[in-house]
C-alpha positions as CSV (number, residue, x, y, z in Angstrom):
1,M,-33.7,-78.8,69.1
2,G,-36.9,-76.9,68.5
3,D,-40.3,-78.2,67.8
4,A,-41.8,-75.4,65.8
5,G,-41.6,-74.5,62.1
6,L,-40.5,-78.0,61.0
7,L,-43.4,-78.5,58.7
8,P,-44.7,-75.9,56.3
9,R,-48.2,-74.8,56.9
10,C,-50.7,-75.6,54.2
11,S,-54.2,-74.3,53.9
12,S,-57.0,-76.7,53.0
13,P,-57.0,-77.4,49.2
14,M,-59.6,-75.4,47.3
15,K,-61.7,-77.3,44.8
16,I,-62.1,-75.1,41.7
17,G,-63.4,-77.6,39.2
18,R,-64.2,-81.3,39.0
19,G,-61.1,-83.3,39.5
20,V,-58.9,-80.1,39.9
21,Y,-57.3,-78.9,43.2
22,L,-55.3,-75.6,43.4
23,G,-55.0,-75.7,39.6
24,V,-53.4,-79.2,39.6
25,P,-55.2,-82.0,37.7
26,A,-56.1,-85.0,39.9
27,A,-53.9,-87.3,37.7
28,A,-50.9,-85.0,38.1
29,L,-51.4,-84.8,41.8
30,A,-51.6,-88.6,42.1
31,G,-48.4,-88.8,40.0
32,L,-46.6,-86.5,42.4
33,I,-47.8,-88.5,45.4
34,L,-46.6,-91.7,43.8
35,F,-43.3,-90.2,42.8
36,A,-42.8,-88.9,46.4
37,Y,-43.7,-92.3,47.8
38,F,-41.3,-94.3,45.6
39,S,-38.5,-91.7,46.3
40,Y,-39.0,-92.1,50.0
41,R,-39.1,-95.9,49.8
42,H,-35.9,-95.9,47.7
43,E,-34.0,-93.6,50.1
44,L,-35.2,-95.4,53.2
45,G,-34.2,-98.7,51.6
46,A,-30.7,-97.3,50.9
47,A,-30.4,-96.1,54.5
48,Q,-31.5,-99.4,55.9
49,A,-29.0,-101.2,53.7
50,R,-26.2,-98.9,54.9
51,I,-26.7,-99.7,58.6
52,S,-27.3,-103.4,58.0
53,S,-23.7,-104.1,57.1
54,G,-20.2,-103.1,58.3
55,S,-20.8,-103.5,62.0
56,E,-20.8,-106.3,64.6
57,V,-22.6,-106.8,67.9
58,V,-20.6,-108.1,70.8
59,D,-22.0,-109.3,74.1
60,T,-20.5,-107.7,77.1
61,P,-21.2,-107.5,80.9
62,C,-22.7,-104.1,80.0
63,G,-25.1,-105.6,77.4
64,P,-24.9,-106.0,73.7
65,I,-22.9,-103.2,71.9
66,E,-22.8,-102.6,68.2
67,Y,-19.5,-101.3,66.8
68,A,-17.4,-101.0,63.7
69,L,-13.6,-100.7,63.1
70,V,-11.8,-98.7,60.4
71,G,-8.2,-97.8,60.0
72,K,-4.9,-99.1,61.5
73,G,-2.9,-97.5,64.3
74,A,-3.5,-96.1,67.8
75,P,-7.1,-96.7,68.9
76,V,-9.6,-93.9,69.1
77,L,-13.0,-94.6,70.6
78,L,-15.5,-92.4,68.7
79,V,-18.6,-91.6,70.6
80,H,-21.4,-90.3,68.3
81,G,-23.9,-87.5,69.0
82,A,-27.7,-87.4,69.1
83,G,-29.4,-89.1,66.1
84,G,-26.2,-91.0,65.4
85,G,-25.0,-94.6,65.5
86,F,-21.9,-96.4,64.4
87,D,-22.5,-95.1,60.9
88,Q,-22.3,-91.5,62.1
89,G,-19.1,-92.4,64.0
90,L,-17.5,-93.8,60.8
91,E,-18.5,-90.6,58.9
92,F,-16.8,-88.4,61.6
93,G,-13.9,-90.8,62.1
94,R,-12.9,-91.4,58.5
95,P,-10.3,-88.5,58.4
96,L,-8.7,-90.0,61.5
97,A,-8.6,-93.5,60.0
98,E,-6.9,-92.0,56.9
99,H,-4.2,-90.5,59.1
100,G,-3.1,-93.6,60.9
101,F,-5.6,-94.3,63.7
102,T,-7.9,-97.2,64.4
103,V,-11.4,-95.7,64.8
104,I,-13.8,-97.7,67.0
105,A,-17.3,-96.4,66.2
106,M,-20.0,-97.8,68.4
107,S,-23.7,-97.3,68.6
108,R,-24.6,-95.9,72.0
109,F,-27.5,-97.1,74.1
110,G,-30.8,-97.0,72.2
111,Y,-29.2,-96.5,68.8
112,L,-29.5,-99.1,66.0
113,R,-28.6,-102.5,67.3
114,T,-27.4,-101.4,70.8
115,P,-30.5,-101.8,73.1
116,L,-31.5,-99.1,75.7
117,P,-31.0,-100.6,79.2
118,G,-32.8,-99.5,82.4
119,D,-29.8,-97.3,83.3
120,A,-28.7,-95.4,80.2
121,S,-27.0,-92.5,82.0
122,P,-23.7,-91.1,80.9
123,A,-22.0,-93.0,83.7
124,A,-23.5,-96.3,82.5
125,Q,-22.5,-95.4,78.9
126,A,-18.9,-94.7,80.1
127,D,-18.8,-98.2,81.7
128,A,-20.1,-99.6,78.4
129,H,-17.2,-97.9,76.6
130,A,-14.9,-99.7,79.0
131,C,-16.7,-103.0,78.4
132,L,-16.3,-102.5,74.6
133,L,-12.5,-102.0,75.1
134,D,-12.4,-105.2,77.2
135,A,-14.2,-107.1,74.4
136,L,-11.6,-105.8,71.9
137,K,-8.8,-106.6,74.3
138,L,-7.6,-103.1,74.4
139,P,-6.1,-101.7,77.7
140,G,-7.0,-98.1,76.7
141,A,-7.7,-95.6,74.0
142,A,-8.1,-92.0,73.2
143,I,-11.8,-90.9,73.2
144,L,-13.6,-88.5,70.9
145,G,-17.0,-87.4,72.1
146,G,-19.0,-85.5,69.6
147,S,-22.0,-83.4,70.7
148,A,-24.3,-85.5,72.8
149,G,-21.5,-88.1,73.1
150,A,-19.4,-85.7,75.2
151,P,-21.1,-86.5,78.6
152,S,-20.2,-90.2,78.4
153,A,-16.7,-89.3,77.1
154,I,-16.2,-87.1,80.2
155,E,-17.5,-89.8,82.5
156,F,-15.1,-92.3,80.8
157,C,-12.1,-90.2,81.6
158,L,-13.3,-89.7,85.2
159,R,-14.4,-93.2,85.9
160,H,-11.8,-95.0,83.9
161,A,-9.0,-92.5,83.9
162,G,-6.3,-95.2,83.6
163,R,-7.7,-96.3,80.3
164,C,-8.2,-92.8,78.8
165,S,-5.0,-91.6,77.0
166,A,-6.6,-88.4,75.6
167,M,-10.0,-86.8,75.3
168,A,-11.3,-84.6,72.5
169,L,-14.7,-83.0,72.9
170,L,-16.2,-81.8,69.6
171,V,-19.1,-79.2,70.0
172,P,-19.8,-80.5,73.5
173,P,-23.4,-79.6,74.6
174,F,-22.9,-77.4,77.6
175,F,-26.3,-75.6,77.2
176,P,-27.1,-72.3,79.0
177,P,-29.4,-73.0,82.1
178,G,-32.9,-73.6,81.0
179,A,-32.1,-73.5,77.3
180,L,-33.0,-77.1,76.6
181,Q,-36.3,-78.3,78.1
182,V,-37.7,-81.8,77.3
183,R,-41.4,-81.9,78.0
184,A,-42.9,-84.9,79.8
185,Q,-45.3,-85.1,76.9
186,P,-43.5,-83.7,73.8
187,S,-45.7,-82.1,71.1
188,F,-47.1,-84.5,68.5
189,M,-45.3,-82.7,65.7
190,F,-41.9,-82.7,67.3
191,E,-42.2,-86.4,68.4
192,S,-43.5,-87.4,65.0
193,V,-40.8,-85.7,62.9
194,L,-38.0,-87.2,65.1
195,G,-39.7,-90.6,65.3
196,S,-41.2,-91.0,61.9
197,D,-39.0,-91.9,59.0
198,F,-41.4,-90.5,56.5
199,L,-42.0,-87.2,58.2
200,F,-38.3,-86.7,58.8
201,W,-37.6,-87.5,55.1
202,L,-40.4,-85.2,54.0
203,N,-39.2,-82.3,56.0
204,M,-35.7,-82.7,54.7
205,K,-37.2,-82.3,51.2
206,V,-39.7,-79.5,51.7
207,A,-38.4,-77.7,54.7
208,R,-34.6,-78.3,54.5
209,D,-33.6,-74.8,55.7
210,A,-35.8,-75.1,58.8
211,M,-34.4,-78.5,59.6
212,L,-30.9,-77.3,59.2
213,E,-31.5,-74.5,61.7
214,K,-33.9,-76.0,64.2
215,V,-32.8,-79.6,64.3
216,F,-29.1,-79.5,63.3
217,A,-28.3,-76.0,64.6
218,I,-26.6,-74.8,61.4
219,P,-27.2,-71.2,60.1
220,V,-28.6,-71.5,56.6
221,R,-26.2,-68.7,55.5
222,D,-23.2,-70.8,56.5
223,F,-24.5,-73.7,54.5
224,E,-25.2,-71.6,51.4
225,N,-21.7,-70.0,51.6
226,A,-20.0,-73.3,51.9
227,S,-18.3,-75.2,49.0
228,A,-20.1,-77.8,47.1
229,E,-18.0,-80.5,48.8
230,E,-18.9,-79.2,52.3
231,Q,-22.6,-78.9,51.4
232,E,-22.5,-82.5,50.2
233,R,-20.9,-83.5,53.6
234,I,-23.6,-81.8,55.6
235,L,-26.4,-83.3,53.6
236,R,-24.8,-86.7,53.8
237,I,-24.8,-86.4,57.6
238,T,-28.2,-84.9,58.0
239,Q,-29.9,-87.3,55.6
240,G,-27.9,-90.1,57.2
241,T,-30.1,-89.7,60.3
242,L,-32.5,-92.0,58.4
243,P,-33.8,-94.4,59.6
244,V,-34.6,-92.1,62.5
245,S,-37.1,-94.7,63.8
246,Q,-34.2,-97.0,64.7
247,R,-32.5,-94.2,66.7
248,R,-35.5,-92.8,68.4
249,K,-35.0,-94.4,71.8
250,G,-31.4,-93.2,72.0
251,L,-32.4,-89.8,70.8
252,W,-35.0,-89.2,73.5
253,N,-32.7,-90.6,76.1
254,D,-30.0,-88.0,75.0
255,L,-32.5,-85.2,75.1
256,A,-33.5,-86.1,78.7
257,I,-29.9,-86.4,79.7
258,L,-28.9,-83.1,78.2
259,A,-31.7,-81.2,79.9
260,L,-30.4,-82.3,83.3
261,L,-26.6,-82.3,82.9
262,P,-24.8,-82.0,86.2
263,R,-21.8,-79.8,86.8
264,Y,-19.0,-82.3,86.2
265,P,-15.8,-82.1,88.3
266,L,-13.8,-81.2,85.2
267,E,-10.9,-80.0,87.4
268,R,-10.2,-83.7,88.2
269,I,-9.5,-84.6,84.6
270,A,-5.8,-85.3,84.2
271,T,-5.7,-86.5,80.6
272,P,-4.7,-84.3,77.6
273,T,-7.9,-82.6,76.5
274,L,-9.0,-80.7,73.4
275,V,-12.3,-78.8,73.1
276,I,-13.6,-77.6,69.8
277,S,-16.6,-75.3,69.5
278,I,-18.3,-73.0,67.0
279,E,-19.3,-69.5,67.9
280,D,-22.5,-69.4,65.8
281,D,-23.7,-72.8,66.8
282,L,-27.5,-72.3,67.0
283,F,-27.8,-74.5,70.1
284,G,-26.0,-71.7,72.0
285,I,-23.4,-74.0,73.5
286,Y,-20.3,-72.0,72.6
287,P,-19.9,-70.1,76.0
288,G,-20.4,-73.2,78.0
289,S,-17.9,-75.1,75.9
290,R,-15.3,-72.4,76.4
291,S,-16.0,-72.3,80.1
292,A,-15.7,-76.0,80.4
293,A,-12.3,-76.0,78.6
294,E,-11.1,-73.4,81.1
295,R,-11.9,-75.7,84.0
296,I,-10.0,-78.7,82.6
297,P,-6.3,-78.4,83.6
298,G,-4.1,-77.8,80.5
299,A,-7.0,-78.2,78.1
300,R,-6.7,-76.6,74.6
301,F,-9.7,-74.7,73.3
302,V,-10.1,-74.2,69.5
303,S,-13.0,-72.3,68.0
304,F,-14.3,-71.1,64.7
305,P,-16.6,-68.1,64.2
306,T,-19.0,-69.8,61.7
307,G,-20.1,-73.2,60.8
308,G,-22.9,-74.1,63.2
309,H,-23.1,-77.4,65.1
310,L,-21.6,-79.4,62.2
311,W,-18.7,-76.9,61.6
312,V,-19.7,-76.4,58.0
313,G,-16.8,-74.9,56.0
314,H,-14.2,-76.0,58.5
315,Q,-14.0,-79.8,58.0
316,S,-10.4,-79.8,56.9
317,E,-9.3,-77.5,59.8
318,V,-11.2,-79.6,62.4
319,A,-9.7,-82.8,61.0
320,S,-6.2,-81.3,61.1
321,V,-6.5,-80.1,64.7
322,L,-7.9,-83.4,65.9
323,T,-5.2,-85.4,64.0
324,A,-2.3,-83.2,65.4
325,F,-3.7,-83.5,69.0
326,L,-4.1,-87.2,68.8
327,N,-0.7,-87.7,67.3
328,R,0.9,-85.7,70.2
329,S,-1.1,-87.8,72.7
330,A,-0.6,-91.2,71.1
331,G,2.5,-92.0,73.1
332,A,1.2,-90.6,76.4
333,E,0.5,-92.8,79.3
334,P,-3.1,-92.6,80.7
335,A,-3.2,-90.5,83.8
336,R,-5.1,-91.0,87.0
337,A,-8.0,-88.7,87.8
338,R,-7.2,-86.0,90.4
């Protein structure tokens, strides 16, 4: 994620007549401000209503964990990415639920109603995944780690190999060395936009293209060339980050983790594995994803040339690949780590 260019620069308004600024009458300007305010309040209210229903919180030895279930069939633990929560998991998991899987979508540490503990490392998150399976009385599950959810998915299959029947990593964030740097004191603008519901909403309205590229790593040309249905999906996901204020702790924890990812012993993973990555992902993670797949014994690597970090234009193909992979792995016994 970048911290520049998110907000358009505006020069100071020039007064050219009594009650008139930049050619806009004061009354009209006030009307625009009120319209923007009520639009923001309406959309924020809808976002808060969306996350206030459809999930439960269960107390576990790993702490409270928020989760939601959808579908019927073999269980798939869906681990959301940065800026997500159970609602993002449901969005990504809906195609799987429609094809005969039970999707378990949780909110990771620091997101929505799952608190951020003192140890919120990927290893601790992986243990929390196991705790959630215990609470649901499930001996195991396939796991799908999307973006920043990939590190804890990897840890789950390393630390709890006997409970991991299959692992799918969707745009896993294997950044080039030094590509992602989290400052000890982030810039005011960057911290405000990703911590303020209003500023995030405002930027999605007035600087949407910059947000798509700098925050969501989607080339604008890919978005513009996509079908109306795909554009609607992308906007639903990006705007669904609201309320960002209730995801802020988890988001900053993810950024700190991703800046210091270790070299995982991927050669020890013995479960069936699928890795999906996009060549023009603006986070620059494609080469690292491909290299990671090569290190996992027997892993399948699937890529698309365009689509950015949210694979715009390839939703049906991604869903098809995931469904076929999980169907093949549904009857497999979990394997022990090497």
